[in-house]
DSSP file (Angstrom, degrees, kcal/mol; ACC not computed):
  #  RESIDUE AA STRUCTURE BP1 BP2  ACC     N-H-->O    O-->H-N    N-H-->O    O-->H-N    TCO  KAPPA ALPHA  PHI   PSI    X-CA   Y-CA   Z-CA
    1    1 A M     >        0   0    0      0, 0.0     4,-1.9     0, 0.0     3,-0.4   0.000 360.0 360.0 360.0 -48.5   -3.4    0.9   -7.9
    2    2 A K  T  4  +     0   0    0      1,-0.2     6,-0.2     2,-0.2     5,-0.1   0.808 360.0  53.4 -61.7 -28.0   -3.9    4.7   -8.2
    3    3 A K  T  4 S+     0   0    0      1,-0.2    -1,-0.2     3,-0.1     3,-0.1   0.847 114.7  38.4 -72.5 -33.2   -5.3    4.2  -11.7
    4    4 A N  T  4 S+     0   0    0     -3,-0.4     2,-0.8     1,-0.2    -2,-0.2   0.692 107.2  65.4 -94.0 -21.5   -7.9    1.7  -10.8
    5    5 A I    ><  -     0   0    0     -4,-1.9     3,-1.3    51,-0.0    -1,-0.2  -0.838  68.7-154.5-113.4  99.7   -9.1    3.1   -7.4
    6    6 A N  T 3  S+     0   0    0     -2,-0.8     3,-0.1     1,-0.2    -3,-0.1  -0.466  81.0  25.4 -66.3 139.2  -10.9    6.4   -7.4
    7    7 A G  T 3  S+     0   0    0      1,-0.3     2,-0.4    -2,-0.2    22,-0.3   0.396  80.4 147.1  93.1  -5.9  -10.7    8.4   -4.2
    8    8 A L    <   -     0   0    0     -3,-1.3     2,-0.5    -6,-0.2    -1,-0.3  -0.513  32.8-158.1 -68.0 123.7   -7.4    6.7   -3.0
    9    9 A Q  E     -A   27   0A   0     18,-2.9    18,-2.6    -2,-0.4     2,-0.3  -0.893  12.5-127.5-111.1 134.1   -5.4    9.3   -1.0
   10   10 A K  E     +A   26   0A   0     -2,-0.5    16,-0.3    16,-0.2     2,-0.1  -0.562  31.0 179.6 -80.1 135.6   -1.6    8.9   -0.6
   11   11 A G  E     -     0   0A   0     14,-3.6     2,-0.1    -2,-0.3    -1,-0.1  -0.034  39.5 -34.6-108.9-145.0   -0.4    9.1    3.0
   12   12 A S  E     -     0   0A   0     12,-0.1    13,-2.9    -2,-0.1     2,-0.5  -0.384  43.7-136.4 -86.2 160.2    3.1    8.9    4.5
   13   13 A L  E     -A   24   0A   0     11,-0.2     2,-0.4    -2,-0.1    11,-0.2  -0.959  25.9-174.8-111.6 129.7    6.1    6.9    3.4
   14   14 A E  E     -A   23   0A   0      9,-2.4     9,-2.7    -2,-0.5     2,-0.6  -0.957  23.3-142.9-126.9 144.9    8.0    5.2    6.2
   15   15 A E  E     -A   22   0A   0     -2,-0.4     7,-0.2     7,-0.2     3,-0.1  -0.938  18.4-167.2-105.0 118.8   11.2    3.2    6.2
   16   16 A V        -     0   0    0      5,-2.4     2,-0.2    -2,-0.6    -1,-0.2   0.941  53.6 -16.8 -77.6 -50.5   10.8    0.4    8.8
   17   17 A D  S >  S-     0   0    0      4,-0.5     3,-1.4     0, 0.0     4,-0.4  -0.808  79.1 -72.7-148.2-174.4   14.2   -1.1    9.3
   18   18 A V  T 3  S+     0   0    0      1,-0.3    -2,-0.0    -2,-0.2    -3,-0.0   0.609 112.1  70.4 -62.8 -17.9   17.7   -1.4    8.1
   19   19 A D  T 3  S-     0   0    0      1,-0.0    21,-0.5     2,-0.0    -1,-0.3   0.385 115.5-103.4 -85.8   9.4   17.1   -3.7    5.1
   20   20 A G    <   +     0   0    0     -3,-1.4     2,-0.4     1,-0.2    19,-0.4   0.744  59.0 168.0  80.6  25.1   15.3   -0.9    3.3
   21   21 A H        -     0   0    0     -4,-0.4    -5,-2.4    17,-0.2    -4,-0.5  -0.579  15.1-166.2 -70.3 124.9   11.8   -2.1    3.9
   22   22 A L  E     -AB  15  37A   0     15,-2.6    15,-2.7    -2,-0.4     2,-0.5  -0.904  14.4-161.7-118.2 142.2    9.4    0.7    2.9
   23   23 A I  E     -AB  14  36A   0     -9,-2.7    -9,-2.4    -2,-0.4     2,-0.6  -0.982   3.9-162.5-125.2 119.3    5.7    1.1    3.6
   24   24 A Q  E     -AB  13  35A   0     11,-2.6    11,-2.6    -2,-0.5     2,-0.4  -0.904  16.8-148.6 -95.2 121.1    3.6    3.6    1.5
   25   25 A H  E     + B   0  34A   0    -13,-2.9   -14,-3.6    -2,-0.6     2,-0.3  -0.746  19.6 175.9 -91.6 137.6    0.3    4.4    3.3
   26   26 A Y  E     -AB  10  33A   0      7,-2.7     7,-2.7    -2,-0.4     2,-0.4  -0.916  15.8-146.8-130.4 163.8   -2.9    5.2    1.4
   27   27 A Y  E     +AB   9  32A   0    -18,-2.6   -18,-2.9    -2,-0.3     2,-0.3  -0.998  15.3 176.9-136.4 136.6   -6.4    5.8    2.7
   28   28 A L  E >  S- B   0  31A   0      3,-2.3     3,-1.6    -2,-0.4   -20,-0.1  -0.930  72.2 -20.0-146.2 112.5   -9.6    5.0    1.1
   29   29 A Q  T 3  S-     0   0    0     -2,-0.3     3,-0.1   -22,-0.3   -21,-0.1   0.861 127.1 -51.4  56.8  39.0  -13.1    5.6    2.6
   30   30 A G  T 3  S+     0   0    0      1,-0.3     2,-0.3     0, 0.0    -1,-0.3   0.490 116.0 116.2  80.1   0.1  -11.6    5.8    6.1
   31   31 A K  E <   -B   28   0A   0     -3,-1.6    -3,-2.3     2,-0.0     2,-0.4  -0.742  64.5-119.1-105.0 152.5   -9.7    2.5    5.7
   32   32 A D  E     -B   27   0A   0     -2,-0.3    17,-2.2    -5,-0.2     2,-0.4  -0.730  23.8-175.2 -92.1 135.1   -5.9    2.0    5.6
   33   33 A V  E     -BC  26  48A   0     -7,-2.7    -7,-2.7    -2,-0.4     2,-0.4  -0.985   7.6-167.7-129.3 122.0   -4.2    0.5    2.6
   34   34 A E  E     -BC  25  47A   0     13,-3.1    13,-2.7    -2,-0.4     2,-0.6  -0.906  11.0-158.9-114.9 131.3   -0.4   -0.2    3.0
   35   35 A V  E     -BC  24  46A   0    -11,-2.6   -11,-2.6    -2,-0.4     2,-0.4  -0.961  16.9-159.0-111.4 119.1    1.9   -1.1    0.1
   36   36 A H  E     -BC  23  45A   0      9,-3.2     9,-1.9    -2,-0.6     2,-0.5  -0.801   9.4-171.0 -99.9 134.9    5.0   -2.9    1.5
   37   37 A L  E     -BC  22  44A   0    -15,-2.7   -15,-2.6    -2,-0.4     2,-0.8  -0.966   2.6-168.7-125.6 114.6    8.3   -3.0   -0.5
   38   38 A S  E  >> - C   0  43A   0      5,-2.7     5,-1.8    -2,-0.5     4,-0.9  -0.897   4.9-175.4-103.1 110.3   11.0   -5.3    0.8
   39   39 A K  T  45S+     0   0    0     -2,-0.8    -1,-0.2   -19,-0.4   -19,-0.1   0.861  84.8  55.1 -68.5 -35.4   14.2   -4.5   -1.1
   40   40 A Y  T  45S+     0   0    0    -21,-0.5    -1,-0.2     1,-0.2   -20,-0.1   0.871 118.8  30.9 -69.6 -37.6   16.0   -7.3    0.7
   41   41 A L  T  45S-     0   0    0      2,-0.2    -1,-0.2     0, 0.0    -2,-0.2   0.495 103.3-131.4 -97.0  -6.3   13.5  -10.0   -0.3
   42   42 A N  T  <5 +     0   0    0     -4,-0.9     2,-0.3     1,-0.2    -3,-0.2   0.952  63.6 122.4  50.8  57.7   12.7   -8.2   -3.6
   43   43 A E  E   < -C   38   0A   0     -5,-1.8    -5,-2.7     2,-0.0     2,-0.4  -0.985  47.9-155.1-143.9 155.9    9.0   -8.5   -3.1
   44   44 A V  E     +C   37   0A   0     -2,-0.3     2,-0.3    -7,-0.2    -7,-0.2  -0.981  19.4 170.6-127.6 140.4    5.9   -6.1   -2.9
   45   45 A Y  E     -C   36   0A   0     -9,-1.9    -9,-3.2    -2,-0.4     2,-0.5  -0.991  24.6-132.0-148.3 158.1    2.7   -6.9   -1.1
   46   46 A I  E     -C   35   0A   0     -2,-0.3     2,-0.5   -11,-0.2   -11,-0.2  -0.928  11.1-167.2-114.8 127.1   -0.5   -5.0   -0.1
   47   47 A K  E     +C   34   0A   0    -13,-2.7   -13,-3.1    -2,-0.5     2,-0.3  -0.971  21.7 175.4-112.2 122.8   -2.1   -5.1    3.4
   48   48 A S  E     -C   33   0A   0     -2,-0.5   -15,-0.2   -15,-0.2     4,-0.1  -0.969  42.2-146.5-138.2 149.1   -5.6   -3.6    3.4
   49   49 A D  S    S+     0   0    0    -17,-2.2     2,-0.3    -2,-0.3   -16,-0.1   0.530  92.4  45.1 -89.6  -2.2   -8.4   -3.1    5.8
   50   50 A M  S    S-     0   0    0    -18,-0.3     2,-0.4   -19,-0.0    -2,-0.0  -0.946  96.5 -94.3-133.4 163.6  -10.8   -3.6    2.8
   51   51 A E        -     0   0    0     -2,-0.3     3,-0.1     1,-0.1    -2,-0.1  -0.596  35.8-177.6 -72.6 124.9  -11.2   -6.0   -0.1
   52   52 A L    >   +     0   0    0     -2,-0.4     3,-2.0     1,-0.1     4,-0.3   0.571  60.6  88.7-101.7 -11.7   -9.5   -4.4   -3.2
   53   53 A T  G >  S+     0   0    0      1,-0.3     3,-1.4     2,-0.2    -1,-0.1   0.779  76.0  72.1 -61.4 -25.2  -10.2   -7.1   -5.9
   54   54 A Q  G >  S+     0   0    0      1,-0.3     3,-0.5     2,-0.1    -1,-0.3   0.779  94.4  54.8 -59.9 -25.2  -13.5   -5.3   -6.7
   55   55 A F  G <  S+     0   0    0     -3,-2.0    -1,-0.3     1,-0.2    -2,-0.2   0.576 103.9  55.5 -86.1  -9.0  -11.4   -2.4   -8.3
   56   56 A F  G <         0   0    0     -3,-1.4    -1,-0.2    -4,-0.3    -2,-0.1  -0.102 360.0 360.0-117.5  35.8   -9.5   -4.7  -10.7
   57   57 A K    <         0   0    0     -3,-0.5    -1,-0.2     0, 0.0    -2,-0.1   0.420 360.0 360.0-101.8 360.0  -12.2   -6.5  -12.6
């Protein structure tokens, strides 16, 4: 993601609960982009206030 999106700024890293769920916060043009990592479910997903597919064409 950092390679494709110019201006993406890394924010805080937070551990949400006991299963090791991590959220890495990023900011782009005043919008929040969160990368979620669930170690328990073994999955990664992105929650964003803006459409990100435009950066991956």
